C-alpha positions in Angstrom: 135.3 -45.1 91.0 132.7 -47.2 90.4 132.2 -50.2 92.6 128.5 -51.8 92.4 128.4 -54.1 94.8 125.2 -57.1 94.5 124.5 -59.5 97.6 122.8 -62.6 96.5 123.9 -64.6 99.1 121.0 -64.3 101.4 123.4 -63.6 104.1 124.2 -60.1 106.3 126.8 -58.9 107.6 127.5 -56.9 110.6 128.8 -53.8 109.4 128.3 -52.2 106.0 130.1 -54.9 103.2 129.6 -52.5 100.6 131.6 -49.5 102.0 134.1 -51.8 103.1 134.7 -53.4 99.6 134.6 -50.0 98.0 137.5 -48.8 100.4 139.8 -52.0 99.6 139.1 -51.5 96.2 140.2 -47.8 96.2 143.1 -48.9 98.3 144.1 -51.7 95.9 144.0 -49.2 92.9 145.9 -46.5 94.9 148.7 -49.0 96.0 149.2 -50.2 92.6 148.8 -46.5 90.9 146.4 -47.3 89.1 146.1 -44.1 86.6 142.3 -44.2 85.5 139.1 -44.1 87.2 138.2 -47.5 87.4 134.7 -49.6 87.8 134.5 -52.9 89.5 131.7 -55.1 89.7 130.9 -57.3 92.8 128.8 -60.0 93.5 128.5 -61.5 97.0 127.0 -65.2 96.6 126.6 -68.3 97.9 128.7 -71.8 97.6 126.4 -73.2 95.7 126.5 -70.0 93.0 130.2 -69.9 93.2 130.6 -73.2 92.6 128.6 -73.4 89.2 130.7 -70.0 88.1 133.9 -72.3 88.9 132.6 -75.2 86.9 131.7 -73.4 83.8 134.6 -70.8 83.8 137.3 -72.4 84.9 136.5 -76.2 85.0 136.6 -77.0 88.0 133.2 -78.4 89.8 134.1 -77.1 93.5 133.2 -73.9 95.8 136.1 -71.1 96.1 136.1 -68.5 98.0 136.2 -65.8 95.2 136.6 -65.6 91.6 138.2 -62.6 89.7 137.4 -62.5 85.9 139.9 -59.1 84.8 138.5 -57.1 81.8 142.2 -56.5 80.2 145.1 -58.7 79.6 148.7 -57.4 81.5 151.8 -58.6 80.0 153.4 -57.3 83.2 151.1 -57.1 86.6 149.8 -53.9 87.5 151.3 -52.2 84.1 148.6 -50.3 83.1 150.0 -48.7 79.9 148.7 -49.9 76.7 145.3 -50.6 78.1 143.7 -48.1 75.8 144.8 -50.4 72.4 142.8 -53.2 74.2 139.2 -53.7 73.0 136.2 -53.0 75.5 138.3 -52.0 78.7 136.9 -48.1 79.1 133.3 -47.8 79.2 132.3 -45.5 76.6 129.9 -43.3 78.6 131.8 -42.4 81.7 135.6 -42.9 80.4 136.0 -45.6 83.2 138.5 -48.5 83.5 136.4 -51.2 83.4 138.7 -53.7 85.5 136.7 -56.3 85.6 134.2 -58.5 87.8 135.0 -60.2 91.4 132.6 -63.1 93.0 132.9 -63.5 96.7 131.0 -66.5 98.4 129.6 -64.9 101.4 129.8 -68.8 102.8 133.3 -69.2 102.8 133.9 -66.0 104.3 131.9 -66.7 107.6 133.2 -70.1 107.4 137.1 -69.0 106.6 136.4 -66.0 109.3 135.9 -68.7 112.0 138.5 -71.2 110.9 141.4 -68.4 111.1 140.1 -66.7 113.9 139.4 -63.4 112.9 136.6 -60.9 111.7 134.3 -61.3 108.5 135.2 -57.8 108.1 139.2 -58.8 107.6 138.2 -62.1 106.0 136.0 -60.0 103.4 138.4 -57.2 103.0 140.9 -59.8 102.5 139.2 -61.3 99.6 138.3 -58.2 98.0 142.3 -57.3 98.0 143.4 -60.6 96.6 140.9 -60.6 93.9 141.6 -56.7 92.9 145.4 -58.2 92.7 144.1 -60.9 90.3 142.1 -57.8 88.4 145.4 -56.0 88.1 147.2 -59.0 86.6 148.6 -61.0 89.3 148.6 -64.6 90.4 149.9 -67.2 92.7 151.1 -70.6 90.4 154.6 -69.9 91.1 155.7 -69.3 95.3 157.5 -66.4 94.3 154.5 -64.9 92.7 152.5 -66.4 95.8 154.3 -64.5 98.1 154.2 -61.1 96.3 150.7 -61.4 96.3 150.7 -61.6 100.4 153.0 -58.8 100.6 150.5 -56.6 98.6 147.6 -58.0 100.1 148.9 -57.4 103.6 150.1 -53.8 102.4 146.4 -53.4 100.8 144.9 -53.8 104.3 147.2 -52.1 105.9 146.4 -49.0 104.1 143.0 -49.6 105.1 143.6 -50.1 108.8 142.7 -53.5 109.0 145.6 -55.8 110.0 145.3 -59.6 111.5 145.4 -58.1 115.3 144.8 -55.1 117.0 147.3 -53.0 119.0 146.3 -55.9 121.6 147.0 -58.6 120.4 143.7 -59.5 119.7 142.5 -61.4 116.4 140.3 -59.3 114.2 
């Protein structure tokens, strides 16, 4: 598995963000039983940059917390059958499945962690898990799909030991 993380935001964390992202990516792939070694690119950016990309890619001129750019199209979320038939899904040198790209606004990580009363690590892990599910074909356009994604996000975070609260009931 290859997870390349680049922090272009100019802000730093008080923990190893790259290691946390890698851990969540691996947990998400395991949770969805991805049969391939995969590669994911993650860019940590700021609100201004993510706003530009959001406007260009989605026609929405606003900052957002995370953007996901999957390489493959899924008829059914996380159904990895038939990926070999899709063009440009595998790295010809490594054979890894090129899952896609993730862009996360560090400005939003800091603000949302404070607003929700949990740690920046938990917020970064949550946004990574959320985006990984998008890379594997999930969306939250319908209420039932949103609930499914929420359940899967929490399960992935539990797998890496990041829950909303500690055993003592303190927010993480």
